[in-house]
KEKE-3310 file (N, C-alpha, C; in steps of 0.2 Angstrom, whole numbers, plus 5000, padded with zeros to 4 digits):
npx = (5438:5432:5419:5417:5419:5408:5398:5401:5398:5385:5380:5384:5376:5363:5364:5365:5353:5344:5348:5345:5331:5328:5332:5323:5312:5308:5294:5288:5284:5277:5277:5269:5273:5266:5273:5289:5305:5305:5304:5291:5288:5296:5295:5294:5306:5315:5311:5315:5329:5334:5332:5319:5309:5315:5317:5304:5303:5301:5303:5304:5299:5301:5293:5295:5285:5278:5275:5268:5264:5251:5245:5233:5231:5243:5241:5229:5234:5241:5253:5258:5257:5252:5247:5252:5241:5229:5214:5202:5205:5206:5193:5186:5191:5187:5173:5173:5176:5188:5191:5197:5204:5206:5219:5226:5230:5241:5244:5236:5232:5229:5240:5238:5236:5231:5241:5244:5250:5251:5251:5242:5230:5222:5216:5207:5195:5184:5190:5194:5186:5185:5199:5214:5218:5229:5229:5232:5230:5225:5219:5221:5214:5201:5198:5200:5189:5178:5179:5177:5164:5158:5160:5152:5157:5159:5170:5178:5169:5167:5179:5195:5203:5219:5228:5239:5256:5268:5275:5280:5280:5269:5265:5277:5280:5269:5257:5246:5235:5235:5241:5242:5249:5259:5262:5274:5282:5280:5277:5288:5297:5294:5298:5311:5314:5315:5304:5297:5290:5281:5275:5266:5251:5242:5230:5224:5217:5212:5209:5199:5189:5187:5195:5202:5207:5224:5239:5237:5236:5233:5224:5219:5202:5199:5210:5210:5203:5211:5219:5233:5238:5234:5240:5253:5253:5251:5263:5270:5264:5267:5281:5282:5276:5285:5296:5291:5289:5302:5306:5299:5304:5317:5321:5332:5340:5332:5331:5343:5343:5333:5338:5349:5342:5337:5340:5342:5349:5345:5339:5342:5350:5346:5334:5326:5326:5319:5307:5303:5301:5290:5281:5280:5271:5259:5256:5250:5248:5260:5271:5262:5250:5241:5245:5243:5230:5214:5203:5185:5177:5184:5185:5172:5170:5178:5171:5159:5163:5167:5155:5148:5150:5143:5137:5145:5150:5163:5161:5147:5139:5138:5152:5151:5156:5164:5174:5185:5196:5200:5207:5220:5227:5225:5231:5244:5246:5249)
npy = (5448:5441:5442:5456:5458:5451:5459:5470:5466:5464:5476:5482:5475:5479:5493:5492:5486:5497:5507:5501:5500:5513:5517:5511:5516:5528:5535:5531:5542:5546:5558:5564:5575:5589:5593:5594:5596:5612:5629:5630:5620:5622:5622:5608:5603:5611:5608:5595:5596:5603:5595:5595:5585:5574:5577:5576:5563:5557:5548:5554:5553:5562:5563:5568:5576:5577:5579:5567:5561:5558:5565:5560:5547:5541:5541:5534:5522:5518:5523:5534:5543:5555:5569:5583:5594:5602:5610:5609:5598:5588:5588:5584:5571:5565:5565:5556:5545:5543:5545:5558:5569:5585:5590:5601:5618:5625:5635:5650:5659:5661:5658:5657:5662:5670:5674:5686:5692:5709:5713:5704:5709:5708:5715:5715:5703:5702:5702:5690:5682:5673:5671:5661:5651:5645:5631:5622:5605:5590:5591:5604:5612:5615:5628:5637:5633:5636:5649:5653:5649:5658:5670:5667:5661:5648:5635:5630:5635:5649:5652:5646:5632:5628:5614:5616:5612:5610:5622:5638:5639:5641:5654:5661:5657:5662:5654:5655:5667:5670:5662:5649:5653:5653:5664:5663:5655:5651:5664:5671:5664:5668:5682:5679:5674:5685:5693:5709:5715:5725:5722:5713:5707:5703:5692:5688:5674:5675:5689:5689:5683:5669:5661:5646:5636:5631:5623:5611:5599:5582:5567:5550:5547:5536:5533:5542:5538:5531:5533:5533:5536:5549:5556:5554:5561:5573:5577:5577:5589:5599:5599:5602:5615:5623:5622:5629:5642:5645:5645:5656:5666:5667:5667:5665:5656:5645:5643:5638:5626:5619:5618:5610:5598:5595:5583:5583:5594:5605:5616:5633:5644:5658:5658:5650:5657:5669:5663:5658:5670:5674:5664:5665:5676:5670:5663:5669:5667:5663:5662:5664:5658:5652:5646:5635:5631:5627:5638:5637:5646:5649:5637:5635:5645:5640:5628:5634:5640:5629:5623:5631:5630:5632:5622:5612:5608:5606:5598:5589:5590:5597:5594:5593:5594:5584:5583:5590:5591:5596:5589:5584:5595:5601:5592:5595:5606:5603)
npz = (5701:5690:5694:5693:5679:5674:5679:5672:5659:5660:5663:5651:5642:5646:5642:5629:5626:5630:5621:5609:5610:5611:5598:5590:5594:5588:5579:5563:5550:5535:5523:5508:5496:5485:5474:5466:5476:5483:5488:5491:5500:5510:5525:5529:5525:5532:5545:5546:5543:5554:5564:5571:5569:5574:5587:5592:5592:5580:5564:5550:5533:5518:5504:5487:5475:5459:5441:5437:5448:5460:5474:5480:5475:5480:5494:5495:5491:5502:5502:5509:5525:5527:5516:5506:5499:5488:5492:5483:5475:5485:5491:5480:5478:5490:5488:5478:5484:5491:5506:5512:5525:5531:5541:5544:5539:5531:5521:5521:5512:5494:5481:5468:5451:5435:5422:5410:5394:5391:5378:5372:5372:5383:5397:5407:5416:5407:5395:5392:5384:5369:5369:5371:5385:5396:5406:5421:5424:5432:5445:5448:5440:5444:5452:5441:5432:5441:5441:5427:5426:5435:5428:5417:5406:5394:5393:5379:5371:5373:5378:5374:5380:5385:5389:5400:5402:5416:5415:5408:5395:5385:5385:5383:5370:5364:5362:5370:5377:5390:5405:5418:5434:5448:5462:5468:5460:5444:5439:5441:5433:5421:5421:5423:5411:5403:5401:5404:5419:5418:5406:5408:5414:5429:5437:5452:5459:5472:5474:5464:5470:5469:5474:5481:5495:5496:5499:5510:5524:5523:5528:5529:5533:5541:5549:5559:5569:5577:5592:5594:5582:5580:5590:5586:5574:5578:5584:5573:5566:5576:5575:5562:5560:5567:5559:5548:5553:5556:5542:5536:5544:5541:5526:5517:5524:5524:5510:5507:5514:5507:5494:5496:5499:5487:5476:5462:5459:5452:5458:5464:5476:5475:5468:5475:5487:5484:5480:5493:5500:5494:5496:5510:5511:5510:5521:5533:5546:5552:5565:5574:5587:5579:5568:5554:5558:5552:5548:5550:5543:5532:5526:5523:5513:5503:5499:5495:5484:5476:5474:5466:5452:5440:5427:5429:5443:5455:5466:5471:5482:5498:5508:5522:5539:5542:5533:5538:5552:5568:5578:5577:5576:5588:5596:5593:5600:5613)
capx = (5439:5427:5412:5417:5419:5401:5394:5402:5395:5378:5379:5384:5370:5358:5365:5363:5345:5341:5350:5341:5324:5328:5333:5317:5306:5305:5288:5289:5279:5279:5273:5269:5272:5262:5277:5296:5308:5306:5302:5284:5288:5302:5294:5295:5313:5318:5310:5319:5336:5335:5330:5313:5305:5319:5316:5298:5303:5299:5307:5300:5302:5298:5293:5294:5280:5280:5270:5265:5262:5245:5245:5227:5233:5248:5238:5224:5237:5245:5260:5260:5253:5249:5249:5251:5236:5224:5207:5198:5207:5205:5186:5183:5193:5183:5166:5174:5177:5194:5189:5202:5202:5211:5221:5230:5230:5247:5243:5229:5230:5230:5245:5236:5234:5232:5246:5244:5254:5247:5250:5237:5224:5219:5217:5202:5192:5180:5194:5196:5182:5188:5206:5216:5220:5233:5226:5234:5225:5227:5216:5222:5209:5195:5197:5199:5182:5174:5180:5174:5157:5156:5160:5147:5160:5159:5176:5177:5164:5168:5186:5199:5208:5226:5230:5246:5261:5270:5280:5278:5281:5264:5266:5284:5279:5263:5252:5241:5235:5236:5243:5242:5255:5259:5266:5280:5286:5280:5277:5295:5300:5292:5302:5318:5315:5316:5298:5296:5284:5277:5272:5262:5245:5240:5223:5224:5211:5210:5206:5193:5183:5186:5201:5201:5213:5229:5243:5235:5238:5227:5225:5213:5198:5199:5216:5209:5200:5217:5222:5240:5240:5232:5246:5259:5253:5251:5270:5272:5262:5271:5288:5282:5274:5291:5300:5288:5290:5309:5307:5296:5308:5324:5320:5339:5342:5327:5332:5349:5341:5329:5343:5353:5337:5335:5345:5342:5354:5342:5337:5347:5348:5343:5328:5322:5325:5314:5301:5301:5299:5283:5277:5279:5265:5253:5256:5249:5248:5266:5274:5257:5248:5236:5248:5241:5223:5209:5197:5179:5174:5188:5183:5165:5171:5181:5166:5154:5166:5167:5148:5146:5154:5139:5134:5150:5153:5168:5158:5139:5135:5142:5155:5150:5161:5168:5180:5191:5196:5205:5209:5227:5230:5224:5236:5250:5247:5251)
capy = (5451:5438:5445:5463:5457:5449:5465:5475:5463:5465:5483:5484:5472:5484:5499:5490:5486:5504:5510:5497:5502:5521:5518:5508:5520:5533:5533:5533:5546:5548:5564:5565:5582:5589:5594:5593:5600:5619:5632:5629:5615:5623:5620:5601:5602:5614:5604:5589:5597:5606:5590:5595:5579:5569:5579:5574:5555:5554:5547:5557:5553:5567:5560:5573:5575:5577:5579:5560:5559:5561:5564:5556:5540:5539:5540:5529:5516:5518:5525:5540:5544:5562:5572:5590:5594:5608:5608:5607:5591:5584:5587:5580:5565:5563:5564:5551:5538:5543:5549:5563:5574:5591:5591:5607:5622:5629:5641:5652:5663:5658:5661:5656:5668:5670:5679:5687:5697:5715:5713:5700:5713:5706:5720:5713:5697:5702:5701:5683:5679:5672:5670:5654:5652:5640:5629:5616:5600:5585:5594:5611:5615:5617:5635:5640:5631:5639:5656:5654:5649:5664:5675:5665:5658:5641:5632:5626:5640:5656:5652:5640:5629:5624:5610:5618:5608:5613:5627:5644:5639:5643:5662:5663:5655:5665:5649:5657:5674:5669:5655:5648:5654:5654:5670:5661:5651:5652:5671:5673:5661:5673:5687:5677:5673:5691:5697:5714:5715:5730:5719:5707:5708:5697:5691:5684:5671:5678:5695:5689:5680:5662:5657:5640:5634:5627:5618:5609:5592:5578:5560:5546:5548:5530:5533:5547:5534:5528:5539:5533:5540:5556:5558:5554:5566:5580:5578:5579:5595:5603:5600:5606:5622:5626:5622:5634:5648:5647:5647:5662:5671:5667:5664:5663:5649:5640:5642:5634:5619:5616:5617:5604:5593:5594:5579:5584:5599:5611:5622:5638:5648:5664:5657:5647:5662:5673:5659:5658:5676:5675:5659:5668:5680:5666:5660:5675:5665:5661:5666:5665:5651:5649:5643:5628:5630:5628:5642:5635:5651:5648:5630:5636:5649:5636:5624:5638:5641:5623:5621:5636:5630:5631:5615:5607:5609:5602:5594:5590:5591:5600:5588:5593:5596:5578:5584:5592:5589:5600:5584:5583:5602:5602:5588:5598:5612:5600)
capz = (5694:5686:5696:5690:5672:5673:5680:5666:5654:5661:5662:5643:5639:5647:5638:5622:5625:5630:5614:5603:5611:5609:5591:5587:5597:5583:5575:5556:5546:5528:5520:5501:5494:5479:5469:5467:5481:5482:5494:5493:5505:5515:5532:5530:5525:5538:5551:5546:5543:5560:5569:5575:5569:5578:5594:5594:5592:5574:5559:5544:5526:5514:5497:5483:5470:5452:5436:5436:5455:5463:5482:5482:5473:5484:5501:5494:5490:5508:5501:5514:5531:5526:5510:5504:5493:5487:5495:5478:5473:5491:5492:5474:5479:5495:5485:5473:5487:5495:5512:5514:5530:5532:5548:5545:5533:5532:5517:5522:5506:5488:5477:5461:5447:5428:5420:5403:5391:5389:5370:5369:5372:5390:5403:5413:5414:5401:5388:5391:5379:5363:5370:5373:5391:5399:5413:5424:5426:5438:5451:5448:5435:5448:5453:5435:5430:5445:5439:5421:5427:5438:5422:5412:5400:5393:5390:5372:5367:5375:5379:5372:5386:5383:5395:5401:5406:5422:5413:5405:5387:5381:5385:5380:5363:5361:5361:5374:5379:5398:5408:5425:5437:5456:5463:5471:5455:5437:5437:5441:5428:5415:5422:5422:5404:5399:5400:5409:5423:5415:5400:5411:5419:5433:5440:5457:5461:5479:5473:5460:5474:5467:5477:5486:5499:5493:5502:5517:5525:5523:5530:5528:5539:5546:5553:5564:5574:5581:5596:5593:5575:5581:5594:5582:5569:5582:5585:5566:5565:5580:5572:5555:5561:5570:5553:5544:5557:5554:5535:5535:5547:5538:5519:5515:5527:5521:5503:5507:5516:5501:5489:5499:5498:5480:5473:5455:5458:5448:5462:5465:5482:5473:5466:5481:5492:5481:5481:5500:5502:5491:5500:5516:5510:5510:5528:5537:5553:5554:5571:5579:5589:5575:5562:5552:5560:5547:5550:5547:5538:5526:5523:5520:5507:5497:5498:5491:5477:5472:5472:5462:5446:5434:5425:5431:5449:5457:5470:5469:5488:5503:5511:5529:5544:5542:5529:5541:5559:5572:5583:5577:5577:5595:5599:5592:5605:5619)
cpx = (5433:5420:5412:5416:5411:5397:5395:5398:5387:5376:5379:5378:5364:5358:5363:5356:5342:5342:5346:5334:5323:5328:5326:5311:5303:5300:5289:5283:5281:5274:5274:5268:5268:5267:5285:5299:5309:5303:5295:5283:5293:5301:5295:5303:5317:5317:5314:5327:5338:5334:5324:5309:5308:5317:5309:5297:5300:5304:5303:5303:5298:5298:5291:5288:5283:5274:5266:5263:5256:5245:5239:5229:5238:5245:5233:5228:5242:5252:5263:5255:5249:5251:5248:5246:5232:5218:5202:5199:5205:5197:5183:5185:5188:5176:5167:5175:5183:5193:5195:5200:5207:5212:5225:5230:5235:5246:5236:5227:5232:5235:5244:5234:5234:5236:5245:5249:5249:5246:5245:5230:5220:5221:5212:5199:5188:5183:5196:5192:5185:5196:5207:5220:5223:5231:5230:5229:5228:5225:5217:5218:5203:5194:5196:5192:5177:5173:5176:5166:5154:5156:5155:5150:5160:5165:5174:5172:5167:5176:5189:5204:5214:5228:5238:5250:5264:5276:5277:5278:5275:5263:5272:5283:5273:5258:5246:5241:5237:5238:5242:5249:5254:5264:5273:5285:5285:5280:5284:5299:5299:5297:5310:5320:5315:5310:5298:5290:5279:5273:5267:5256:5243:5233:5224:5217:5208:5207:5199:5187:5182:5192:5199:5207:5217:5232:5240:5237:5232:5229:5219:5209:5198:5204:5215:5206:5205:5220:5230:5242:5239:5238:5252:5259:5253:5258:5272:5270:5266:5278:5288:5280:5281:5296:5297:5289:5297:5310:5305:5301:5315:5324:5327:5341:5338:5329:5338:5347:5337:5333:5347:5348:5335:5341:5346:5348:5351:5340:5343:5345:5344:5336:5323:5321:5319:5307:5299:5299:5292:5279:5275:5272:5259:5252:5255:5249:5254:5268:5268:5255:5242:5238:5245:5233:5218:5203:5190:5176:5178:5187:5176:5166:5173:5175:5161:5157:5166:5160:5145:5149:5149:5136:5139:5154:5158:5166:5150:5135:5140:5145:5154:5156:5166:5174:5186:5191:5202:5209:5217:5231:5230:5229:5243:5251:5249:5259)
cpy = (5448:5441:5452:5462:5455:5455:5470:5473:5464:5472:5485:5481:5477:5490:5498:5489:5492:5507:5507:5500:5509:5521:5516:5512:5525:5531:5536:5537:5547:5553:5564:5572:5583:5591:5593:5598:5607:5622:5632:5624:5616:5621:5613:5600:5605:5610:5598:5590:5600:5601:5591:5589:5574:5571:5577:5566:5553:5553:5548:5556:5557:5564:5566:5571:5575:5577:5572:5557:5562:5560:5559:5549:5537:5537:5534:5522:5515:5519:5531:5540:5550:5565:5579:5590:5601:5605:5606:5600:5586:5582:5583:5573:5561:5561:5557:5544:5538:5548:5553:5568:5579:5591:5597:5611:5627:5636:5644:5658:5659:5662:5660:5662:5666:5675:5680:5692:5703:5715:5709:5703:5711:5712:5719:5706:5697:5701:5694:5679:5679:5671:5662:5655:5645:5638:5622:5611:5595:5588:5601:5615:5618:5624:5639:5639:5635:5647:5657:5653:5655:5670:5673:5663:5651:5639:5628:5630:5647:5657:5646:5638:5626:5621:5612:5613:5612:5617:5633:5645:5642:5651:5664:5662:5658:5660:5651:5664:5675:5662:5655:5649:5654:5660:5669:5657:5653:5659:5673:5670:5665:5679:5685:5676:5679:5695:5702:5713:5720:5728:5714:5710:5702:5697:5686:5681:5674:5684:5695:5685:5673:5658:5651:5639:5629:5622:5617:5602:5588:5570:5556:5546:5542:5530:5538:5544:5531:5533:5539:5537:5547:5560:5559:5560:5573:5582:5581:5587:5600:5605:5604:5613:5626:5627:5628:5641:5650:5649:5654:5668:5672:5663:5662:5657:5644:5638:5637:5626:5615:5614:5611:5598:5591:5589:5580:5590:5605:5617:5627:5642:5654:5663:5655:5653:5667:5669:5659:5664:5677:5670:5662:5673:5676:5662:5666:5674:5663:5666:5667:5658:5648:5646:5636:5627:5632:5632:5639:5639:5650:5642:5631:5640:5645:5631:5628:5639:5635:5621:5625:5636:5629:5624:5610:5608:5604:5596:5595:5591:5594:5594:5588:5594:5590:5578:5587:5591:5593:5595:5584:5590:5603:5598:5591:5604:5609:5600)
cpz = (5689:5688:5693:5683:5670:5674:5675:5660:5654:5660:5654:5640:5640:5643:5631:5621:5625:5623:5609:5604:5609:5601:5587:5589:5592:5579:5568:5554:5539:5525:5512:5499:5487:5473:5471:5473:5479:5488:5496:5499:5510:5522:5533:5530:5530:5544:5552:5547:5550:5566:5573:5575:5574:5585:5596:5593:5585:5569:5552:5537:5522:5507:5492:5478:5463:5447:5435:5443:5458:5470:5484:5481:5478:5491:5500:5494:5496:5507:5505:5519:5530:5519:5510:5498:5493:5489:5489:5476:5479:5492:5486:5475:5485:5492:5481:5477:5491:5500:5515:5520:5531:5539:5550:5539:5534:5528:5518:5517:5500:5484:5469:5457:5439:5426:5413:5400:5389:5381:5367:5369:5379:5395:5409:5411:5408:5394:5387:5385:5372:5363:5372:5380:5394:5406:5415:5426:5432:5445:5452:5444:5439:5449:5447:5432:5434:5443:5432:5422:5430:5433:5417:5406:5400:5390:5384:5368:5367:5375:5377:5378:5383:5389:5395:5405:5412:5420:5410:5398:5383:5380:5382:5372:5360:5359:5365:5376:5387:5400:5415:5428:5445:5457:5465:5466:5448:5435:5436:5436:5421:5415:5421:5415:5400:5398:5406:5413:5421:5409:5402:5415:5422:5436:5445:5459:5467:5478:5468:5464:5472:5470:5482:5490:5496:5498:5510:5518:5526:5525:5529:5534:5544:5551:5559:5570:5579:5585:5595:5587:5576:5585:5590:5577:5572:5583:5578:5565:5570:5577:5566:5556:5563:5564:5549:5547:5555:5547:5534:5538:5544:5531:5516:5517:5524:5514:5503:5509:5510:5495:5490:5498:5491:5476:5466:5454:5454:5451:5463:5472:5480:5472:5471:5487:5490:5482:5488:5502:5499:5495:5507:5517:5511:5516:5533:5544:5556:5560:5576:5582:5585:5568:5560:5554:5554:5550:5546:5542:5531:5522:5519:5513:5501:5495:5493:5484:5473:5470:5467:5455:5440:5433:5427:5437:5451:5462:5470:5476:5493:5507:5519:5533:5544:5538:5532:5549:5563:5578:5583:5578:5585:5599:5598:5597:5612:5620)
residu = (UNK:UNK:UNK:UNK:UNK:UNK:UNK:UNK:UNK:UNK:UNK:UNK:UNK:UNK:UNK:UNK:UNK:UNK:UNK:UNK:UNK:UNK:UNK:UNK:UNK:UNK:UNK:UNK:UNK:UNK:UNK:UNK:UNK:UNK:UNK:UNK:UNK:UNK:UNK:UNK:UNK:UNK:UNK:UNK:UNK:UNK:UNK:UNK:UNK:UNK:UNK:UNK:UNK:UNK:UNK:UNK:UNK:UNK:UNK:UNK:UNK:UNK:UNK:UNK:UNK:UNK:UNK:UNK:UNK:UNK:UNK:UNK:UNK:UNK:UNK:UNK:UNK:UNK:UNK:UNK:UNK:UNK:UNK:UNK:UNK:UNK:UNK:UNK:UNK:UNK:UNK:UNK:UNK:UNK:UNK:UNK:UNK:UNK:UNK:UNK:UNK:UNK:UNK:UNK:UNK:UNK:UNK:UNK:UNK:UNK:UNK:UNK:UNK:UNK:UNK:UNK:UNK:UNK:UNK:UNK:UNK:UNK:UNK:UNK:UNK:UNK:UNK:UNK:UNK:UNK:UNK:UNK:UNK:UNK:UNK:UNK:UNK:UNK:UNK:UNK:UNK:UNK:UNK:UNK:UNK:UNK:UNK:UNK:UNK:UNK:UNK:UNK:UNK:UNK:UNK:UNK:UNK:UNK:UNK:UNK:UNK:UNK:UNK:UNK:UNK:UNK:UNK:UNK:UNK:UNK:UNK:UNK:UNK:UNK:UNK:UNK:UNK:UNK:UNK:UNK:UNK:UNK:UNK:UNK:UNK:UNK:UNK:UNK:UNK:UNK:UNK:UNK:UNK:UNK:UNK:UNK:UNK:UNK:UNK:UNK:UNK:UNK:UNK:UNK:UNK:UNK:UNK:UNK:UNK:UNK:UNK:UNK:UNK:UNK:UNK:UNK:UNK:UNK:UNK:UNK:UNK:UNK:UNK:UNK:UNK:UNK:UNK:UNK:UNK:UNK:UNK:UNK:UNK:UNK:UNK:UNK:UNK:UNK:UNK:UNK:UNK:UNK:UNK:UNK:UNK:UNK:UNK:UNK:UNK:UNK:UNK:UNK:UNK:UNK:UNK:UNK:UNK:UNK:UNK:UNK:UNK:UNK:UNK:UNK:UNK:UNK:UNK:UNK:UNK:UNK:UNK:UNK:UNK:UNK:UNK:UNK:UNK:UNK:UNK:UNK:UNK:UNK:UNK:UNK:UNK:UNK:UNK:UNK:UNK:UNK:UNK:UNK:UNK:UNK:UNK:UNK:UNK:UNK:UNK:UNK:UNK:UNK:UNK:UNK:UNK:UNK:UNK:UNK:UNK:UNK:UNK:UNK:UNK:UNK:UNK:UNK:UNK:UNK:UNK:UNK:UNK:UNK:UNK:UNK:UNK:UNK:UNK:UNK:UNK:UNK:UNK:UNK:UNK:UNK)
# end
């Protein structure tokens, strides 16, 4: 009996050691989002909710963004392993000394546009002259400034810039002829506020030839020298892409997951489902083996746009191929 009891104790101790080791084996990854919980980031929430990160041996923390949170500052301060950011802001930060590297490009189309009231007299870009235009700052102003340079308009002289908050009030209150909107978010806020779509005119940056790549994933260049980090982030991408594929395939389910992740309780399933349906249009590679792959040609187009901003280019020199890496994406394919 005593021998049997000791054997049982030994076996129990072994089991506890194994369980403890398994529990501590999960690799921690922190991702900083660009904005508050919404369908714009559904892929990450879906991957977490469905256990895709856990299945890859990861313990992922998703940090919401906000109007006072800069993904660049967060990662520069070691507050995250990877951040969601727009390429103009990432490349500007890189040139300024924060060596960000794109490891995946989830959105391969731009959802940014300028939305105007037809009553303001704007029907084409030539009508912008003399008008007040709402523009988001904090890194989001770069595509707009590129566009104005292409049109030959000088901000402050030919057009008046209203530094727009992250809302649609300037158009609702007639403080501006046009404002910045995303096809999956603010545009629909205007419609929900009672403005008929027939009373609005929209200008997609993508169609105007001044679009730059938006939601991509970025890490610090120095960390890519660590094979263990590359492998860990490869698992993160693999699970994330699975989450995005699910979200695109089933917007309603994705919306429910996003709403459950929003601790503020401000999100509604109806709004998030509509948002996800529009976000899906920006991920044309969803469901293919190319999801998240940054096409070099798309990178070069964005760089070209950023360099061609007249007297105020977003970046002063070409960042070269070091600003992106396929190493982590390749690891995700294993």
